[in-house]
C-alpha positions, -999 to 999 in steps of 0.1 A, spaced: 133 -189 -106 119 -157 -105 123 -128 -79 89 -116 -64 92 -77 -58 75 -58 -29 60 -28 -20 55 -17 18 23 0 27 18 15 58 -10 2 85 -37 14 82 -37 21 43 -24 -15 40 -52 -29 55 -76 -1 38 -60 -19 8 -68 -56 14 -101 -52 24 -111 -27 -6 -118 1 4 -88 18 -3 -84 13 -48 -55 33 -54 -15 37 -40 1 70 -51 43 74 -47 68 106 -54 90 76 -72 77 59 -106 73 17 -97 79 0 -125 72 -36 -116 43 -48 -131 23 -80 -125 23 -96 -89 39 -76 -59 46 -87 -23 27 -67 3 44 -53 33 41 -35 62 66 -21 76 71 -13 113 52 22 113 21 31 115 4 62 106 -15 68 132 -29 98 128 -48 83 95 -55 55 114 -76 69 147 -93 87 119 -104 62 99 -121 45 132 -91 14 139 -94 21 179 -60 -4 179 -37 0 154 -14 -17 167 -30 -48 166 -27 -47 122 -3 -68 110 31 -53 109 66 -58 96 60 -88 76 47 -99 39 7 -100 44 -9 -105 9 0 -106 -24 -13 -82 -51 -14 -77 -86 3 -38 -98 -22 -37 -132 -10 -4 -143 11 31 -133 -6 67 -143 19 98 -138 0 123 -119 11 164 -131 -9 193 -129 -11 197 -173 -26 164 -175 -49 169 -149 -45 130 -138 
């Protein structure tokens, strides 16, 4: 049986990904996974972002669990020289 990799994304960012508002996820490390991954919501909430984007009760968003499956189709390396 194949194992399923997971990617943790803080709320409210995960909620925005699930609603299609946020379509890119930027990481400071290389993500080697491609294909199906589990999206995990950790306990921690980015309250500054939540209030900025209009979440009045961000603590009600799902946390500390896998909330969805997603497919990683491509990963791009961002740097100053490539302009990406």
